[in-house]
C-alpha positions in Angstrom: 13.9 -95.3 146.6 14.7 -95.9 150.2 18.5 -95.7 149.7 18.1 -92.4 147.8 16.0 -90.8 150.6 18.2 -92.2 153.3 21.3 -90.9 151.5 19.9 -87.4 151.2 18.9 -87.5 154.9 22.2 -88.8 156.2 24.4 -86.8 153.8 23.6 -83.5 155.5 22.3 -82.2 152.2 20.0 -79.2 152.2 18.0 -80.2 149.2 14.9 -78.2 148.5 13.0 -79.1 145.4 11.4 -81.8 143.4 12.9 -85.3 143.3 10.9 -87.5 140.9 12.1 -91.1 140.9 11.0 -93.0 137.7 10.4 -96.6 138.4 9.9 -99.7 136.2 8.0 -102.7 137.5 10.0 -105.9 137.0 9.6 -109.6 138.0 12.0 -108.7 140.9 9.9 -105.7 142.0 10.2 -102.0 141.2 13.6 -100.7 139.9 14.7 -97.1 139.7 15.4 -96.2 136.1 15.8 -92.4 136.4 15.9 -89.4 138.6 14.4 -86.0 137.6 14.5 -82.7 139.5 11.9 -81.0 137.3 8.2 -81.1 136.7 8.1 -81.2 132.9 8.0 -84.9 132.3 4.8 -86.8 131.3 4.8 -88.8 134.5 4.4 -85.7 136.5 1.6 -84.4 134.3 -0.6 -87.1 135.7 0.7 -87.0 139.2 0.1 -83.3 140.0 -3.6 -83.4 139.3 -3.9 -86.0 142.1 -2.7 -83.3 144.5 -5.7 -81.7 146.3 -3.5 -79.5 148.5 -2.2 -76.1 147.5 1.0 -77.0 145.6 2.4 -73.4 145.9 2.0 -73.6 149.7 3.8 -76.9 149.8 6.7 -75.5 147.6 6.9 -72.4 149.8 7.1 -74.4 153.0 9.8 -76.6 151.5 11.9 -73.7 150.3 11.6 -71.9 153.7 12.4 -75.1 155.5 9.1 -75.0 157.3 6.8 -77.9 158.3 4.8 -79.1 155.3 1.0 -78.7 155.5 -1.0 -81.9 155.4 -0.8 -83.2 151.9 -4.2 -84.2 150.6 -4.8 -86.4 147.6 -7.5 -86.3 144.9 -8.8 -89.9 144.7 -9.8 -89.5 141.0 -8.2 -91.9 138.5 -6.1 -89.9 136.0 -4.8 -91.1 132.6 -2.8 -89.1 130.2 -1.5 -90.0 126.7 1.3 -88.0 125.0 0.8 -86.7 121.5 4.2 -86.8 119.8 5.6 -85.4 116.5 6.4 -87.9 113.8 10.1 -88.9 114.0 10.2 -88.7 117.8 12.4 -89.5 119.7 15.3 -89.5 117.2 14.3 -86.8 114.8 11.0 -85.1 115.6 9.4 -82.9 113.0 8.5 -79.4 114.1 6.9 -76.2 112.8 3.7 -77.8 111.7 0.3 -76.5 112.9 -1.2 -78.6 115.7 -4.3 -80.5 114.8 -7.7 -79.2 116.0 -8.3 -80.0 119.7 -12.0 -79.6 120.5 -13.2 -78.5 123.9 -14.4 -81.5 126.0 -15.4 -81.2 129.7 -13.8 -84.6 130.4 -10.4 -83.6 129.0 -7.7 -81.2 129.7 -4.6 -80.6 127.6 -1.1 -80.1 129.1 1.0 -78.4 126.4 4.8 -79.2 126.3 6.6 -78.4 123.1 4.5 -75.8 121.3 5.1 -72.3 119.9 2.7 -69.5 118.8 -0.5 -68.3 120.3 -3.9 -69.8 121.0 -5.5 -70.8 117.7 -2.2 -70.8 115.9 0.0 -73.3 117.8 2.8 -75.2 116.1 4.9 -78.1 117.2 8.3 -77.1 118.6 9.6 -80.5 119.7 9.0 -84.2 120.2 6.5 -84.6 123.0 3.9 -81.9 122.0 1.2 -82.3 124.5 -0.6 -84.6 126.8 -4.4 -85.4 126.7 -5.5 -86.0 130.2 -8.7 -87.1 131.9 -9.6 -87.3 135.6 -12.5 -89.6 136.3 -13.9 -91.6 139.2 -12.5 -94.8 137.7 -9.6 -95.9 135.5 -11.8 -97.4 132.9 -13.7 -94.1 132.5 -10.5 -92.1 132.3 -9.1 -94.5 129.7 -12.2 -94.3 127.6 -12.4 -90.5 127.8 -8.8 -90.1 126.6 -8.8 -92.6 123.8 -12.3 -91.5 122.6 -11.0 -87.9 122.5 -7.8 -89.0 120.6 -9.9 -90.7 117.9 -11.1 -87.3 116.9 -7.6 -85.8 116.6 -6.4 -86.1 113.1 -3.0 -85.2 111.7 -0.3 -86.9 109.5 2.3 -85.2 111.7 1.6 -86.8 115.1 1.2 -90.1 116.7 0.5 -91.5 120.2 0.8 -94.9 121.9 -2.3 -97.0 122.1 -1.2 -99.1 125.1 -1.0 -96.5 127.8 -3.1 -97.7 130.8 -3.9 -101.1 129.3 -1.9 -103.1 131.8 -3.4 -101.2 134.8 -6.8 -101.5 133.2 -6.4 -105.3 132.9 -5.6 -105.5 136.6 -8.4 -103.1 137.6 
């Protein structure tokens, strides 16, 4: 990440926007695997809830080339698991009605590839939505998300069962 930031700083670029650097932990340390300049990826869906500051104010200051306000972080543990359409990523199915998603005070849903209106949503792509929980500990967030997903039933969707396990084991 340091060479990227140093390159942007020394290259006289006037970049204003989001630069998300996707990393993978390896035996040799973290490695950059991708760059994104948008906020739609699942990784960002669990990063933004950690922001306690006003995101719009931060964006406005960046665009206007003004000093950024103090960025405050929410200390909650956040875990999110993506619900995908069968066939994803090569040939995701679409057009089917989303399974019932009951209200739960410990869960929020971040929709991605859906069409229609509330109560009649259909899948419109591979990564359909993310089930997210914000708790005071990672084990609680993990339990909240996976307990919720146990109640989501559909032959048209699937999700990974290992999200958060490695971090949970180290916790």
